[in-house]
N, C-alpha and C positions, 0 to 999 in steps of 0.2 A: 297901735298895731305894729309900727316900726319905730321904736324910740330912738334909734341911732340915726334916723333919716330926718333931715330938715327940708322944709319947702312950704310954699303957699298952699299946695293941695296936691292931690294925686288921683289917678283913675285906676281902680282895681279891676283887673281882667281875671275872672275866675277860671278861665280855661287855659291859662298860660302854664306851660310846663317845659321841661328840657329832657333830652335823651343823650346817651353816649353814642355819637354818630359812628365812631370807629367800631363799636360793638354791633350796632345795627347793620353796618356794611358787611362785617364778618359773617353775621347770621344770614344775610341775604345771599352772600356768596356761597355759603354752605347749602342753602336751599336750592340755589341755581345748579350747583354741581350734582346734588342729589337727584335732580330731575334730568340729568344727562348733559348739562352744559359744561363747557370747558373754558377755564380762565387762562388767558395769556398774560402773565405778569412780567414786569421789567422788559417789556417790548416797546419799541418806538415805531410808530406808524410813519412810513417814509413815502407812501403814495396811495392814492385812492383812484381807481379806474372804474368808470361806470359803463356797462354794456347794456344792450337791449334786455337781456334776461338775467343780469346779475351785477353785483359790485365786487371788484377785487380789492382786498385790503392787504397791502404789502407791509409786513412787520419785520423788524430786525431786532434781535437780541444780541447779547455778547457772544453767543455761541452758534447762532443759526439765523437763517432768513426764511420766512414762510409767506405764502400768499393764501389768505382766507377768502373763500368765495361765499357770497350770501345773496339771497334773493332781494332782501330789503335791509337797509342799514340805518340805524339810529345812532347819531353821534352826539354824545354829551362830552364835549371836548374841554370845557372849562377854560383854563388859561391858554389853550391852543385852539379854541373854537374857530377863530377867523382863519388860521393857517390850514386847518383841516377842511374847512369849507372851500378855501381856494384850491386845495389839492384836487377836488372833484370837479372843478370848473365854475364854481360860484364866484362872482365878483362882489365881495362884500362892500357895503357902503359904511362900514364900521371897522373899528379895530379894538382888540382887547387891550386895555390899559391896566397894568397891575397896580393895586393899592395895597400896601402892606399894613396889616392890622396888628399892632403890638399890644400884648397883654402883660399883666402882672398877676401873680397869685398873692392873696393876702396871707400874712403870717397866721399860723394855725390858731393862735389865740383869738382870731376874729372869725372863726368858722361859724359862730352863731350870731354874728353881728346883724344879719338880716335873715328873715324867714321867707322872703319873696324875691322875685327878680326885679331889680330896681333900675329903671331906665330914665334918663333925662328927656326933656322935650327935644326932639330932633329938628334939624333944619329941613323944612319941606322941599327946599331946592336941591337937596342932595340925597342920594339913596343910602346914606350911612346912618346908623342908629345912635351914634355917640358913645362915649365911654360909660359903660354901665356895670353894675354889680350882678354877678351870676352865681347862684349856689349850684355847684356841680354835683354829679351823681355820687362822687366819693365823699361828699360833705365839705369839700374845700370851697372857697369863694374866690372867683377871679374878677379882675378889673380890666375893662377894655371892651372893644379895641378902639384905637384911634384910626386914622385913615391917611397914611403917608404915601405920597407918590413913590412908586417903586421903579427900579431900573433893571429889574430882572424878573421875568415871569414866574420863575420857580425859586424866588429868593428867600428861602427859609433859613439860610445859614448866617454866618457872621459876615461874610463878604457877599454883598448882594447887588452886584453890578454885572450885567451881561452886555458886551459891546453890540452883539447882534440885536438884542431886544431894544436897547437904547437907541440905536441908529434907526431902526424901523419906526419906533415911536416918534422920534424927532422929525422924520420925513412925512409924518401923517398930519395933515392940516387940522384935523379935529382935535389933536392933542394941544396945539397952540391956542385954539379957540376956547377949549374948556379950561385951560390953565389961565388964560386972560380973564375969563368970566368969574373964576373963583380964586383969583390970585391971593387975596388977603387971607382967605381960609387956608389955602395951601401953605402959605408961609407960617401961619400959626401952628399947623399940624407938624411941620418940620421943626419948629422951635420946641414944641412940647415933646417931640420924639428925642431930640438931642439934649434937652434940659428937663430933667425929671421933676424939679419943683413945679414947672408949668403943667406937666401931666398930673401931678398930685393935686393941683388946684382944681382941675376938672372934676375930680372925685370929691374933694372937700366942699364943693358947692352944695352937695346934697348929703354928704356923709362926713361931717367935719372932724370926727374923732380919728380918722385915718392919718397916720404919720409916715414920714419918708421911709423909715426902717421897716414899715409893714409891707412895702412893695417888694415882692420876691420875684425872681426870674420865672418866665413862663413862655412856652413856644409861641411864635408869631404865626399868623395866617396870611394868605394872599387872596384878595378879592379879585376875581376875574370880571372886570367892569367893561361892558361894551360902551364905546363912545362913538357916536355917529360923526360923519365927516364934517357936519356943520357945527360940531362941538357939543351937541346934546348928550347928556348922560342918560342912558337907557334905564328907566325905573322898573320896567315890566319885562315879561318874557319876550324874547326875540327869536323867531324861527326862520330858517331858510330851507328850501326844498329843491330836490331834483326828482325826476320820475321814480327813482329807486332809493333815495336817501332823504332823511329828515335830520336837520342839524339844529340842536338847541344852542343858540348863540349867546343868549344871556338868560340868567336865571336868578331872580331875586330871592330874598330870605324865605319866602313862602314855599319855594321849591323843596327846601329841606323838610319843613314841617308837614307838607302834603305830598311827600314823595310817592306814597302808595297810590294816591289818586292820580298823580301826574303820569305815573308809569302806565296805568290803565288808559288814560287819555291819549298818550303818545302811541 
C-alpha cells in the first residue's frame, strides 16, 4: 500500500482528507460579504466594553479608529484569546503559550512518495501530532510540524522574539510548571529545530528514503496553546463567557476539520 513507509503496522482511516484552509477561508469571507457582512482587515482590537444591551469593540487601523457595536460577540482570538478575554473583564486561569511548528516541503521528485497522510504514533501526554507526511492539494508533500517553544505569539518571520510576549510568559507560573513537566521533550524539540539531521531522523524512522537535500524551506505555523496556571496543557475546547460574549480560548485540531459544525454550535 505504501512501499516507501516502514513500520510494524498501521491503522488506515478511510475518512481522512485535507483541504486548502486559506481557500476555504477566502470562500467563507466571500459568502459572508455577499450576505451583507463587513470585514475589518488589518485592524487591531484595543478594547472591549460590555454594556447591558451591547458590546463595544474598539478597533484601530493604520488610518482610522472605529467602535463596532454588537448585541452579541463571539471571539475566536487564537494567539490573543487570553488578552481579548481579559479586555472584557474575564480573569483567565490560563495563558496562551505559542509553540512554533516548523515544516519542510519535500523535493518535487518525492511528490508521489506517499499516497496517504502518514502520521507517527503521537505522545498521548501532549496535544501535538508529531512530524508527519502530508500530501497537499497542489500535489506537493510536506514534512512536519515539530513543536518548538516560541517567544513571540505571531513569530512567523526570521526574528521570532517579542519582549512583551516573553516577559508575560515568564511571569506565568503555568509556563514554568509545563516546562518542568516536559523538559526533556522540550530540549529535544529545540535540538531538532536547530540541527536538521535530528529533524531528518524523525522522518526517516518511518520513511527511510528521505535525504537531507530533500528538505526544502516551507512556512512555519504557530499553535495557540492554552496552558492552565497549574501547568496542564489543554487538550480540548476551552470556552469563557460573559452575558453578551463567548470566547473560544482553546481549539484543538478537530476545530478546523469540523468548522461548519462548530459555527452552528456556537
